[in-house]
C-alpha positions in Angstrom: -16.8 -78.6 -0.9 -14.0 -76.3 -1.8 -14.7 -76.9 -5.5 -18.4 -76.1 -5.1 -17.6 -73.0 -3.2 -15.2 -71.7 -5.8 -17.7 -72.6 -8.5 -20.4 -70.6 -6.7 -18.1 -67.6 -6.4 -17.2 -67.8 -10.1 -20.9 -68.0 -11.0 -21.7 -65.0 -8.9 -18.9 -63.0 -10.6 -20.2 -64.0 -14.0 -23.7 -63.0 -13.0 -22.4 -59.6 -11.7 -20.5 -59.0 -14.9 -23.6 -59.8 -17.0 -25.7 -57.5 -14.9 -23.1 -54.7 -15.4 -22.9 -55.3 -19.1 -26.7 -55.3 -19.3 -26.9 -52.0 -17.4 -24.3 -50.4 -19.6 -25.9 -51.5 -22.8 -29.3 -50.4 -21.6 -27.9 -47.0 -20.6 -26.2 -46.6 -24.0 -29.3 -47.6 -25.8 -31.5 -45.1 -23.9 -28.8 -42.5 -24.4 -28.9 -43.1 -28.1 -32.7 -43.0 -28.2 -32.7 -39.8 -26.1 -30.2 -38.1 -28.4 -32.3 -39.0 -31.4 -35.6 -37.5 -30.2 -36.2 -34.0 -31.6 -38.1 -31.6 -29.3 -41.8 -31.7 -29.8 -42.8 -29.2 -32.4 -44.8 -27.0 -30.0 -41.8 -26.7 -27.7 -40.0 -24.6 -30.3 -42.6 -21.9 -30.2 -41.9 -19.0 -27.9 -44.4 -18.2 -25.1 -44.7 -14.6 -26.1 -48.1 -14.2 -24.7 -46.7 -14.8 -21.2 -44.5 -11.8 -21.3 -46.8 -9.3 -23.2 -46.7 -6.8 -20.3 -42.9 -6.7 -20.3 -42.9 -6.3 -24.1 -45.3 -3.4 -24.0 -43.2 -1.7 -21.2 -39.9 -2.2 -23.1 -41.5 -0.8 -26.3 -42.7 2.3 -24.5 -39.2 2.9 -23.0 -37.4 2.3 -26.3 -39.7 4.7 -28.1 -39.3 7.5 -25.5 -35.6 6.9 -25.3 -35.1 7.1 -29.1 -37.1 10.4 -29.2 -34.8 11.8 -26.4 -31.6 10.6 -28.1 -32.5 12.1 -31.4 -33.1 15.5 -29.8 -29.6 15.2 -28.2 -27.8 13.6 -31.1 -24.7 15.8 -30.3 -23.4 13.0 -28.1 -20.4 11.8 -30.1 -17.9 10.8 -27.4 -16.5 7.4 -27.9 -13.2 6.7 -29.7 -13.5 5.9 -33.4 -9.8 6.0 -34.1 -9.3 2.2 -33.8 -8.6 0.9 -37.2 -7.5 -2.3 -38.8 -4.3 -1.9 -40.9 -3.1 -4.2 -43.6 0.5 -3.9 -42.6 1.7 -6.5 -45.2 0.0 -8.8 -47.7 -2.6 -11.0 -45.9 -1.6 -9.5 -42.5 -4.0 -7.2 -40.7 -3.1 -5.6 -37.4 -5.6 -4.1 -34.9 -3.3 -3.0 -32.0 0.3 -2.9 -30.8 1.5 -2.9 -27.1 4.8 -2.7 -25.4 4.9 -5.3 -22.6 6.9 -8.1 -21.0 7.6 -10.9 -23.5 5.8 -14.2 -23.0 7.7 -16.9 -21.2 8.1 -18.8 -24.4 10.6 -16.0 -25.5 13.0 -16.4 -22.6 15.8 -14.4 -24.2 14.0 -11.1 -24.0 12.4 -9.1 -21.3 10.3 -6.7 -23.3 8.6 -6.9 -26.7 6.3 -5.1 -29.0 3.2 -7.2 -29.3 1.0 -6.9 -32.4 -2.5 -8.4 -32.3 -4.2 -9.2 -35.6 -5.1 -11.6 -38.3 -3.0 -13.5 -40.9 -3.6 -16.0 -43.6 -3.9 -19.6 -42.3 -1.3 -22.0 -43.7 -1.9 -25.5 -42.3 1.7 -26.4 -43.0 3.0 -23.7 -40.6 3.8 -24.3 -37.0 1.6 -22.5 -34.5 4.6 -20.9 -32.9 7.6 -20.0 -35.2 9.6 -17.2 -36.6 7.7 -15.3 -39.3 8.9 -13.8 -42.5 8.1 -10.3 -41.2 10.7 -7.9 -39.9 10.3 -5.5 -37.0 10.9 -1.8 -36.8 10.0 1.0 -34.4 10.2 4.7 -34.4 11.5 6.7 -31.4 10.8 10.4 -32.1 12.2 10.8 -35.6 14.7 7.9 -35.3 13.8 4.6 -37.0 15.3 1.4 -35.5 15.1 -1.9 -37.5 15.1 -5.2 -35.7 15.2 -8.8 -36.6 12.3 -11.1 -37.6 9.1 -11.3 -35.6 8.0 -14.3 -33.6 4.5 -15.4 -34.6 1.9 -17.3 -32.6 -1.1 -18.5 -34.6 -4.2 -19.0 -32.5 -6.6 -21.9 -32.6 -10.4 -21.7 -33.1 -10.1 -20.6 -36.7 -12.8 -23.2 -37.7 -10.9 -23.9 -40.9 -11.6 -20.4 -42.3 -8.8 -18.9 -44.6 -7.7 -16.5 -41.9 -6.8 -16.9 -38.3 -6.0 -14.7 -35.3 -2.2 -14.2 -34.7 0.1 -12.6 -32.2 3.4 -11.1 -33.4 6.3 -10.4 -31.0 9.3 -8.2 -31.7 12.1 -8.4 -29.1 13.5 -5.2 -27.6 16.3 -6.9 -25.6 18.9 -4.9 -27.6 17.6 -1.6 -26.4 17.9 -0.2 -22.9 16.7 3.3 -23.5 13.3 4.4 -22.2 10.7 2.2 -23.8 7.9 4.7 -23.2 9.5 6.9 -25.9 8.7 4.3 -28.6 5.8 6.0 -30.3 5.3 3.8 -33.3 6.1 0.3 -34.5 5.5 -1.8 -37.6 6.0 -5.1 -39.4 7.2 -5.4 -43.0 8.6 -7.8 -45.5 10.5 -5.6 -47.9 9.9 -1.9 -47.0 7.9 -0.1 -44.3 4.5 1.0 -45.6 2.7 2.2 -42.5 3.3 2.8 -38.8 1.1 1.7 -35.8 0.8 3.7 -32.6 2.0 1.7 -29.6 0.6 1.5 -26.1 3.1 1.0 -23.2 1.7 -1.2 -20.5 2.7 -0.1 -17.0 3.1 -2.9 -14.5 1.1 -2.7 -11.3 1.8 -4.9 -8.2 -1.4 -3.9 -6.3 -3.1 -6.8 -4.5 -6.5 -5.2 -4.6 -9.3 -7.0 -6.5 -10.5 -4.8 -9.3 -12.7 -6.3 -12.0 -13.5 -5.2 -15.6 -15.5 -6.9 -18.3 -15.1 -7.4 -22.1 -17.9 -8.0 -24.5 -17.5 -9.6 -28.0 -18.0 -7.3 -31.0 -21.6 -6.0 -31.1 -23.6 -6.4 -34.3 -27.2 -6.6 -35.4 -30.3 -5.4 -33.6 -30.7 -5.7 -29.9 -32.5 -3.7 -27.3 -31.0 -0.8 -25.3 -33.0 -2.1 -22.3 -31.1 -5.4 -22.6 -27.8 -3.4 -22.5 -29.0 -1.5 -19.4 -29.9 -4.8 -17.8 -26.5 -6.2 -18.6 -24.6 -3.1 -17.3 -26.8 -2.8 -14.2 -26.4 -6.4 -13.2 -22.6 -6.5 -13.5 -22.3 -3.1 -11.8 -24.2 -4.5 -8.8 -21.9 -7.5 -8.9 -18.8 -5.5 -8.5 -17.5 -4.8 -12.1 -15.8 -1.4 -12.3 -15.3 -1.0 -16.0 -16.7 -2.3 -19.3 -15.0 -2.6 -22.7 -17.3 -3.0 -25.8 -16.3 -3.6 -29.3 -18.7 -2.0 -31.8 -18.9 -3.8 -35.2 -22.2 -3.1 -36.8 -25.1 -1.7 -34.7 -28.2 0.4 -35.4 -28.1 4.2 -35.4 -30.2 4.3 -32.2 -27.9 1.9 -30.4 -24.9 4.0 -31.6 -26.6 7.1 -30.0 -27.3 5.2 -26.9 -23.7 4.0 -26.5 -22.5 7.6 -26.8 -25.1 8.7 -24.2 -23.9 6.1 -21.7 -20.4 7.6 -22.0 -21.9 11.1 -21.6 -23.4 9.8 -18.3 -19.9 8.8 -17.1 -20.6 5.1 -17.1 -17.1 3.6 -16.8 -16.9 2.1 -20.3 -14.9 2.1 -23.5 -16.4 1.6 -27.0 -13.7 0.4 -29.4 -14.4 0.5 -33.1 -14.2 -3.0 -34.7 -14.3 -2.6 -38.5 -12.7 -5.9 -39.2 -11.8 -6.0 -42.9 -12.8 -9.6 -43.6 -16.3 -11.1 -43.7 -17.4 -14.3 -41.9 -16.5 -16.4 -44.9 -12.9 -15.6 -44.3 -12.6 -15.2 -40.5 -14.7 -16.8 -37.7 -17.3 -14.6 -36.1 -15.9 -11.2 -37.1 -12.5 -12.1 -35.6 -14.0 -12.8 -32.2 -10.9 -14.5 -30.8 -8.8 -11.4 -31.8 -11.0 -9.2 -29.7 -10.4 -11.6 -26.8 -6.6 -11.1 -27.0 -6.9 -7.3 -27.4 -9.2 -6.9 -24.4 -7.1 -9.2 -22.2 -3.9 -7.3 -23.0 -5.6 -3.9 -22.9 -6.9 -4.7 -19.4 -3.5 -6.0 -18.1 -2.2 -4.2 -15.0 -5.2 -1.9 -15.0 -7.4 -4.5 -13.4 -6.6 -7.6 -11.4 -9.3 -9.7 -13.1 -11.0 -9.6 -16.5 -14.4 -11.2 -17.4 -15.0 -12.5 -20.9 -18.7 -12.9 -21.7 -21.4 -12.1 -24.4 -24.1 -9.6 -23.8 -26.7 -12.3 -23.1 -24.6 -14.1 -20.5 -24.5 -13.5 -16.7 -22.0 -15.0 -14.3 -24.0 -15.8 -11.1 -22.3 -16.7 -7.8 -24.2 -19.4 -5.9 -22.4 -19.0 -2.6 -21.3 -15.4 -2.5 -23.1 -12.0 -2.6 -21.3 -10.7 -5.7 -18.6 -11.5 -8.2 -15.9 -9.7 -6.3 -16.5 -11.9 -3.3 -16.5 -15.0 -5.5 -13.1 -14.0 -7.0 -11.7 -13.4 -3.5 -12.8 -16.8 -2.5 -11.3 -18.5 -5.6 -8.0 -16.5 -5.3 -7.5 -17.7 -1.7 -8.1 -21.3 -2.6 -6.2 -21.4 -5.9 -3.1 -19.2 -5.5 -1.6 -20.2 -8.9 -4.8 -19.8 -10.9 -4.5 -18.0 -14.2 -8.1 -18.3 -15.1 -11.5 -19.5 -13.8 -13.8 -21.3 -16.2 -17.6 -21.0 -15.3 -19.9 -23.8 -16.5 -23.0 -22.7 -18.5 -26.7 -23.5 -18.2 -29.4 -22.3 -20.6 -32.5 -20.2 -19.7 -34.3 -21.0 -22.9 -36.8 -18.5 -24.4 -39.0 -21.5 -25.1 -39.5 -22.2 -21.4 -42.8 -20.6 -20.3 -42.5 -17.4 -18.3 -44.5 -16.4 -15.2 -47.7 -15.1 -16.7 -48.2 -12.6 -13.9 -44.7 -11.1 -14.4 -44.3 -7.6 -16.0 -40.6 -7.1 -15.3 -38.6 -4.8 -17.5 -35.7 -7.2 -17.4 -35.5 -10.6 -19.1 -33.3 -12.1 -16.4 -36.1 -11.4 -13.8 -38.8 -12.7 -16.0 -37.3 -16.0 -16.7 -36.4 -18.2 -13.8 -36.7 -21.6 -15.6 -33.5 -23.3 -16.8 -32.3 -26.7 -18.0 -31.2 -29.0 -15.2 -27.9 -30.2 -16.8 -25.0 -27.8 -16.8 -22.8 -28.0 -19.9 -19.4 -29.6 -19.6 -16.5 -27.4 -18.8 -15.1 -25.6 -21.9 -18.4 -26.2 -23.8 -20.0 -22.8 -24.2 -18.4 -21.8 -20.9 -17.0 -18.3 -20.3 -14.2 -17.3 -18.0 -12.5 -14.8 -15.6 -8.7 -14.2 -16.2 -5.8 -12.8 -14.3 -4.6 -11.2 -17.5 -0.9 -11.0 -16.5 -0.9 -14.8 -16.2 -2.4 -15.6 -19.6 -0.5 -16.1 -22.9 -3.7 -16.2 -25.0 -7.3 -16.9 -24.4 -10.1 -18.5 -26.5 -13.8 -17.9 -26.9 -14.8 -20.3 -24.1 -11.6 -20.9 -22.1 -7.9 -19.9 -21.9 -5.9 -21.9 -24.4 -2.4 -21.2 -23.0 -1.2 -19.7 -19.7 2.1 -18.3 -18.8 4.5 -20.7 -16.9 3.3 -22.0 -13.5 -0.3 -20.7 -13.9 -3.2 -22.9 -14.7 -7.0 -23.1 -15.4 -9.4 -23.7 -12.5 -12.8 -25.3 -13.4 -15.3 -23.7 -11.1 -18.0 -26.1 -9.9 -21.6 -25.5 -10.8 -22.4 -25.3 -7.1 -20.1 -22.3 -6.7 -21.0 -20.3 -9.8 -23.0 -20.7 -13.1 -23.1 -18.8 -16.3 -26.7 -18.0 -17.0 -27.3 -17.8 -20.8 -30.6 -16.5 -22.0 -31.4 -17.4 -25.7 -33.5 -19.5 -28.1 -32.7 -23.2 -27.7 -34.7 -24.9 -30.5 -32.6 -27.5 -32.2 -29.6 -26.9 -29.9 -27.7 -30.1 -29.0 -25.7 -30.6 -25.8 -23.0 -33.3 -25.4 -22.9 -35.6 -22.4 -21.5 -38.9 -21.1 -17.8 -38.3 -22.0 -19.0 -36.4 -25.1 -20.0 -39.7 -26.7 -23.7 -38.6 -27.0 -25.8 -35.5 -27.3 -29.4 -34.6 -26.6 -31.6 -31.7 -27.5 -31.6 -29.0 -24.7 -35.4 -28.7 -24.9 -35.7 -32.4 -23.8 -33.8 -31.7 -20.6 -35.6 -31.4 -17.3 -36.6 -27.9 -16.3 -35.7 -26.5 -12.8 -36.6 -23.3 -11.1 -33.6 -21.0 -10.4 -34.4 -17.8 -8.5 -30.8 -16.8 -7.9 -31.2 -13.5 -9.7 -34.8 -12.8 -8.6 -33.7 -12.9 -4.9 -31.4 -9.9 -5.6 -33.8 -8.1 -7.9 -34.1 -5.1 -5.5 -30.4 -4.1 -6.1 -30.8 -4.4 -9.9 -34.0 -2.4 -10.3 -32.7 0.4 -8.0 -29.3 0.8 -9.8 -28.6 4.4 -10.5 -28.4 3.8 -14.3 -31.8 2.0 -14.3 -33.5 4.7 -12.4 -32.1 7.4 -14.7 -33.2 5.6 -17.9 -36.7 5.1 -16.4 -36.9 8.8 -15.5 -35.8 9.9 -19.0 -38.3 7.5 -20.5 -41.2 8.8 -18.3 -41.6 5.4 -16.6 -42.1 5.7 -12.9 -41.4 2.1 -11.9 -42.0 -1.5 -12.8 -42.8 -4.7 -11.0 -40.0 -6.9 -9.8 
């Protein structure tokens, strides 16, 4: 009897194992088939007829706004002094700051930090002493230092050049660091000087949020820019930093006009000296470092997003409340990574809608959020970050860490074309076409539409464009 009982148990275990193996194999087979199916051809066509009213309204506003701006083309207010400097052969520097040294340089308290681009040499270590020497100018006195420490950043995508941070230690100097006006790097002799910015430390516990946008290029609507600014303003963002690479004349005029209207924003010139064959995406990761450092101590938290991306709290009324909640629950957080979902242009809109804003027209998204660090964006506490990446922070200062925010707490809404776009899943072993994902209705933004359409900037632009109102 005992033998029969043991045999029965053994058989049941074998059967269970076979069932599990069968289920796993079936799942993997279905996954493979799913990942191989391309979206049906008709799914890749945009449903433009569904948003014809919105398009007509946007066209009217754009036309009226362009006429107004050309009549008032005297608006030339943003700073165009930002320049890329080839400070040595194959080394281009965008900005220089005086700040506390990173924790990896424990022997020094303050450094001159240079942010720029250098030639990628795959035999180099990411962190090492460079062959560049440091010097700085205090009034008319020139001080020469030792070699600079270099940190080469990832995400170069195997292009010839990569982003790099250079650090020059100031531990030998106890005089007033604010009197250091210029600094430089050189190999043999000094060829040029860069103006430095001294970062003043602030210990305030108040939550203040600013936002950084990757270098702007190509054609895009001024209405989409107003939509972006108005949304984040209503969500608690106090200041915006844009990097202007290559935009149309009308957009250039519009950016100047926004500054004239006292919108709290900076427009930094981004004339990167290398094309996309030499550096990834116009040096996007370099902008990330500059904006994080530029925001340090001025704001408690900095958001890194693109102009078609919107961080949407799911449990809180605005982003400030979301950050307050996260800070209380994760005291040692250095950054918060927000998972992304796509609101594809290929998904049909509400045919009765005539909203001016894309984010109020489109409430259909894919069901499956992307895995953390895949197309995600993030919020940083900039003093706690060594260097950030395009989608997440690569390296924090000691004792600080990344928090992966759950999709039930916040999502990054990304509005774009999705045809042919693949999404990884199941431990990144498989992928599927986004347009094959299930579609769900997400009214998170539409519920708060009243705040957005009644923002002071929106009302002003409508008034200037001779548009009385528009439907929510």
